[in-house]
ChimeraX commands (.cxc) that place a marker at each C-alpha (Angstrom):
marker #1 position -32.48,-33.20,-62.42 radius 0.5
marker #1 position -34.57,-32.40,-59.34 radius 0.5
marker #1 position -36.77,-35.54,-59.30 radius 0.5
marker #1 position -34.33,-37.73,-57.28 radius 0.5
marker #1 position -34.10,-35.03,-54.61 radius 0.5
marker #1 position -37.89,-34.84,-54.30 radius 0.5
marker #1 position -38.08,-38.66,-54.18 radius 0.5
marker #1 position -35.61,-38.69,-51.28 radius 0.5
marker #1 position -37.91,-36.20,-49.52 radius 0.5
marker #1 position -40.97,-38.43,-50.07 radius 0.5
marker #1 position -42.48,-37.16,-53.34 radius 0.5
marker #1 position -42.37,-39.65,-56.23 radius 0.5
marker #1 position -42.81,-37.88,-59.57 radius 0.5
marker #1 position -42.28,-41.01,-61.72 radius 0.5
marker #1 position -45.95,-41.09,-62.81 radius 0.5
marker #1 position -45.50,-37.77,-64.58 radius 0.5
marker #1 position -43.87,-36.81,-67.86 radius 0.5
marker #1 position -40.45,-35.31,-67.04 radius 0.5
marker #1 position -41.22,-31.84,-68.29 radius 0.5
marker #1 position -43.78,-29.20,-67.45 radius 0.5
marker #1 position -46.71,-27.83,-69.39 radius 0.5
marker #1 position -46.61,-24.06,-68.97 radius 0.5
marker #1 position -50.21,-22.89,-68.80 radius 0.5
marker #1 position -51.06,-19.20,-68.87 radius 0.5
marker #1 position -54.10,-18.16,-66.85 radius 0.5
marker #1 position -53.84,-14.52,-67.98 radius 0.5
marker #1 position -55.51,-12.14,-67.26 radius 0.5
marker #1 position -55.79,-13.95,-63.92 radius 0.5
marker #1 position -52.92,-14.66,-61.55 radius 0.5
marker #1 position -52.31,-17.07,-58.72 radius 0.5
marker #1 position -51.26,-16.94,-55.10 radius 0.5
marker #1 position -49.93,-19.87,-53.14 radius 0.5
marker #1 position -52.11,-20.73,-50.14 radius 0.5
marker #1 position -51.30,-24.09,-48.50 radius 0.5
marker #1 position -49.49,-26.41,-50.89 radius 0.5
marker #1 position -49.83,-30.19,-50.70 radius 0.5
marker #1 position -46.02,-30.43,-50.44 radius 0.5
marker #1 position -43.38,-27.83,-49.60 radius 0.5
marker #1 position -39.67,-28.58,-49.44 radius 0.5
marker #1 position -37.28,-25.99,-48.04 radius 0.5
marker #1 position -33.61,-25.48,-48.85 radius 0.5
marker #1 position -33.34,-28.21,-51.49 radius 0.5
marker #1 position -29.73,-28.32,-52.67 radius 0.5
marker #1 position -30.24,-30.04,-56.01 radius 0.5
marker #1 position -27.50,-28.36,-58.05 radius 0.5
marker #1 position -23.79,-28.45,-57.17 radius 0.5
marker #1 position -23.12,-24.76,-57.88 radius 0.5
marker #1 position -26.51,-23.08,-57.38 radius 0.5
marker #1 position -28.00,-22.02,-54.05 radius 0.5
marker #1 position -30.57,-24.22,-52.30 radius 0.5
marker #1 position -34.18,-23.50,-53.25 radius 0.5
marker #1 position -37.69,-23.89,-51.85 radius 0.5
marker #1 position -40.31,-25.79,-53.88 radius 0.5
marker #1 position -44.03,-26.35,-53.48 radius 0.5
marker #1 position -46.42,-28.70,-55.25 radius 0.5
marker #1 position -50.17,-28.10,-55.54 radius 0.5
marker #1 position -52.78,-30.64,-56.62 radius 0.5
marker #1 position -54.30,-30.08,-60.05 radius 0.5
marker #1 position -56.73,-31.98,-62.22 radius 0.5
marker #1 position -56.79,-31.58,-65.99 radius 0.5
marker #1 position -60.41,-32.00,-67.01 radius 0.5
marker #1 position -61.10,-33.84,-70.23 radius 0.5
marker #1 position -64.19,-34.15,-72.44 radius 0.5
marker #1 position -64.54,-37.82,-71.49 radius 0.5
marker #1 position -63.49,-39.50,-68.27 radius 0.5
marker #1 position -62.31,-38.28,-64.89 radius 0.5
marker #1 position -59.83,-35.42,-64.50 radius 0.5
marker #1 position -56.22,-36.39,-65.10 radius 0.5
marker #1 position -54.44,-35.88,-61.75 radius 0.5
marker #1 position -51.22,-33.95,-61.58 radius 0.5
marker #1 position -49.30,-31.32,-59.67 radius 0.5
marker #1 position -48.46,-27.68,-60.13 radius 0.5
marker #1 position -44.71,-27.27,-59.74 radius 0.5
marker #1 position -43.86,-24.03,-57.95 radius 0.5
marker #1 position -40.21,-23.08,-57.41 radius 0.5
marker #1 position -40.35,-20.25,-54.87 radius 0.5
marker #1 position -39.08,-17.13,-56.66 radius 0.5
marker #1 position -37.75,-15.58,-53.45 radius 0.5
marker #1 position -35.15,-18.37,-53.25 radius 0.5
marker #1 position -33.97,-17.79,-56.81 radius 0.5
marker #1 position -34.30,-14.05,-57.46 radius 0.5
marker #1 position -32.48,-14.14,-60.81 radius 0.5
marker #1 position -35.26,-16.34,-62.25 radius 0.5
marker #1 position -38.41,-14.37,-63.12 radius 0.5
marker #1 position -41.57,-16.28,-62.27 radius 0.5
marker #1 position -44.55,-14.96,-64.24 radius 0.5
marker #1 position -47.59,-14.45,-61.97 radius 0.5
marker #1 position -49.95,-15.89,-64.59 radius 0.5
marker #1 position -48.10,-19.06,-65.68 radius 0.5
marker #1 position -48.63,-22.39,-63.95 radius 0.5
marker #1 position -46.08,-25.17,-64.45 radius 0.5
marker #1 position -48.05,-28.42,-64.68 radius 0.5
marker #1 position -46.66,-31.87,-64.00 radius 0.5
marker #1 position -48.94,-34.46,-65.62 radius 0.5
marker #1 position -48.70,-37.86,-67.25 radius 0.5
marker #1 position -48.04,-37.55,-70.99 radius 0.5
marker #1 position -51.10,-35.89,-72.57 radius 0.5
marker #1 position -51.59,-37.26,-76.07 radius 0.5
marker #1 position -52.71,-34.70,-78.63 radius 0.5
marker #1 position -51.80,-31.64,-76.57 radius 0.5
marker #1 position -50.41,-28.82,-78.69 radius 0.5
marker #1 position -49.15,-25.28,-78.20 radius 0.5
marker #1 position -52.02,-22.85,-77.70 radius 0.5
marker #1 position -54.52,-25.53,-76.65 radius 0.5
marker #1 position -57.16,-24.49,-74.12 radius 0.5
marker #1 position -57.04,-26.41,-70.86 radius 0.5
marker #1 position -59.56,-26.70,-68.08 radius 0.5
marker #1 position -58.01,-27.16,-64.64 radius 0.5
marker #1 position -59.31,-27.96,-61.19 radius 0.5
marker #1 position -57.18,-26.48,-58.42 radius 0.5
marker #1 position -58.14,-26.80,-54.75 radius 0.5
marker #1 position -58.83,-23.28,-53.45 radius 0.5
marker #1 position -57.26,-24.17,-50.10 radius 0.5
marker #1 position -53.95,-24.86,-51.88 radius 0.5
marker #1 position -53.82,-22.06,-54.45 radius 0.5
marker #1 position -55.94,-18.96,-54.95 radius 0.5
marker #1 position -56.71,-17.80,-58.49 radius 0.5
marker #1 position -57.56,-14.12,-58.57 radius 0.5
marker #1 position -58.09,-11.19,-60.86 radius 0.5
marker #1 position -55.05,-9.23,-61.92 radius 0.5
marker #1 position -57.21,-6.12,-62.30 radius 0.5
marker #1 position -56.38,-3.65,-59.51 radius 0.5
marker #1 position -60.08,-2.79,-59.04 radius 0.5
marker #1 position -60.89,-6.45,-58.43 radius 0.5
marker #1 position -57.68,-7.30,-56.57 radius 0.5
marker #1 position -59.43,-8.79,-53.54 radius 0.5
marker #1 position -61.87,-10.94,-55.51 radius 0.5
marker #1 position -60.89,-14.58,-55.74 radius 0.5
marker #1 position -62.03,-16.99,-58.41 radius 0.5
marker #1 position -62.99,-20.32,-56.86 radius 0.5
marker #1 position -63.77,-23.42,-58.92 radius 0.5
marker #1 position -65.00,-26.54,-57.14 radius 0.5
marker link #1:1,2 radius 0.2
marker link #1:2,3 radius 0.2
marker link #1:3,4 radius 0.2
marker link #1:4,5 radius 0.2
marker link #1:5,6 radius 0.2
marker link #1:6,7 radius 0.2
marker link #1:7,8 radius 0.2
marker link #1:8,9 radius 0.2
marker link #1:9,10 radius 0.2
marker link #1:10,11 radius 0.2
marker link #1:11,12 radius 0.2
marker link #1:12,13 radius 0.2
marker link #1:13,14 radius 0.2
marker link #1:14,15 radius 0.2
marker link #1:15,16 radius 0.2
marker link #1:16,17 radius 0.2
marker link #1:17,18 radius 0.2
marker link #1:18,19 radius 0.2
marker link #1:19,20 radius 0.2
marker link #1:20,21 radius 0.2
marker link #1:21,22 radius 0.2
marker link #1:22,23 radius 0.2
marker link #1:23,24 radius 0.2
marker link #1:24,25 radius 0.2
marker link #1:25,26 radius 0.2
marker link #1:26,27 radius 0.2
marker link #1:27,28 radius 0.2
marker link #1:28,29 radius 0.2
marker link #1:29,30 radius 0.2
marker link #1:30,31 radius 0.2
marker link #1:31,32 radius 0.2
marker link #1:32,33 radius 0.2
marker link #1:33,34 radius 0.2
marker link #1:34,35 radius 0.2
marker link #1:35,36 radius 0.2
marker link #1:36,37 radius 0.2
marker link #1:37,38 radius 0.2
marker link #1:38,39 radius 0.2
marker link #1:39,40 radius 0.2
marker link #1:40,41 radius 0.2
marker link #1:41,42 radius 0.2
marker link #1:42,43 radius 0.2
marker link #1:43,44 radius 0.2
marker link #1:44,45 radius 0.2
marker link #1:45,46 radius 0.2
marker link #1:46,47 radius 0.2
marker link #1:47,48 radius 0.2
marker link #1:48,49 radius 0.2
marker link #1:49,50 radius 0.2
marker link #1:50,51 radius 0.2
marker link #1:51,52 radius 0.2
marker link #1:52,53 radius 0.2
marker link #1:53,54 radius 0.2
marker link #1:54,55 radius 0.2
marker link #1:55,56 radius 0.2
marker link #1:56,57 radius 0.2
marker link #1:57,58 radius 0.2
marker link #1:58,59 radius 0.2
marker link #1:59,60 radius 0.2
marker link #1:60,61 radius 0.2
marker link #1:61,62 radius 0.2
marker link #1:62,63 radius 0.2
marker link #1:63,64 radius 0.2
marker link #1:64,65 radius 0.2
marker link #1:65,66 radius 0.2
marker link #1:66,67 radius 0.2
marker link #1:67,68 radius 0.2
marker link #1:68,69 radius 0.2
marker link #1:69,70 radius 0.2
marker link #1:70,71 radius 0.2
marker link #1:71,72 radius 0.2
marker link #1:72,73 radius 0.2
marker link #1:73,74 radius 0.2
marker link #1:74,75 radius 0.2
marker link #1:75,76 radius 0.2
marker link #1:76,77 radius 0.2
marker link #1:77,78 radius 0.2
marker link #1:78,79 radius 0.2
marker link #1:79,80 radius 0.2
marker link #1:80,81 radius 0.2
marker link #1:81,82 radius 0.2
marker link #1:82,83 radius 0.2
marker link #1:83,84 radius 0.2
marker link #1:84,85 radius 0.2
marker link #1:85,86 radius 0.2
marker link #1:86,87 radius 0.2
marker link #1:87,88 radius 0.2
marker link #1:88,89 radius 0.2
marker link #1:89,90 radius 0.2
marker link #1:90,91 radius 0.2
marker link #1:91,92 radius 0.2
marker link #1:92,93 radius 0.2
marker link #1:93,94 radius 0.2
marker link #1:94,95 radius 0.2
marker link #1:95,96 radius 0.2
marker link #1:96,97 radius 0.2
marker link #1:97,98 radius 0.2
marker link #1:98,99 radius 0.2
marker link #1:99,100 radius 0.2
marker link #1:100,101 radius 0.2
marker link #1:101,102 radius 0.2
marker link #1:102,103 radius 0.2
marker link #1:103,104 radius 0.2
marker link #1:104,105 radius 0.2
marker link #1:105,106 radius 0.2
marker link #1:106,107 radius 0.2
marker link #1:107,108 radius 0.2
marker link #1:108,109 radius 0.2
marker link #1:109,110 radius 0.2
marker link #1:110,111 radius 0.2
marker link #1:111,112 radius 0.2
marker link #1:112,113 radius 0.2
marker link #1:113,114 radius 0.2
marker link #1:114,115 radius 0.2
marker link #1:115,116 radius 0.2
marker link #1:116,117 radius 0.2
marker link #1:117,118 radius 0.2
marker link #1:118,119 radius 0.2
marker link #1:119,120 radius 0.2
marker link #1:120,121 radius 0.2
marker link #1:121,122 radius 0.2
marker link #1:122,123 radius 0.2
marker link #1:123,124 radius 0.2
marker link #1:124,125 radius 0.2
marker link #1:125,126 radius 0.2
marker link #1:126,127 radius 0.2
marker link #1:127,128 radius 0.2
marker link #1:128,129 radius 0.2
marker link #1:129,130 radius 0.2
marker link #1:130,131 radius 0.2
marker link #1:131,132 radius 0.2
view
């Protein structure tokens, strides 16, 4: 339902499957840094409040061939407080991935300048995990 609103704002999601892959990075968590796209106060639903959304580049690495490019879809939880956003689940927008099944291990490339992946362990709270 949101895709036409993002298209009107300049982000065409038609290359992606219209659904997200929810990928857990537990025990790690993520922190938004500087997203590729951020849209503020998007009024996409007639009865719900406007929301903020960000999109972060991601590449799904595969055994053969280049990474499959996609986006991490991030609805800002502070603009929809009744929706709990888990700090260890990334919502991936990708083209259809043939053969993907529940519980499959994925390898992702996320630009560190867009999103920081860090330890959820309090002792290591300031240590970031960077993959180039």
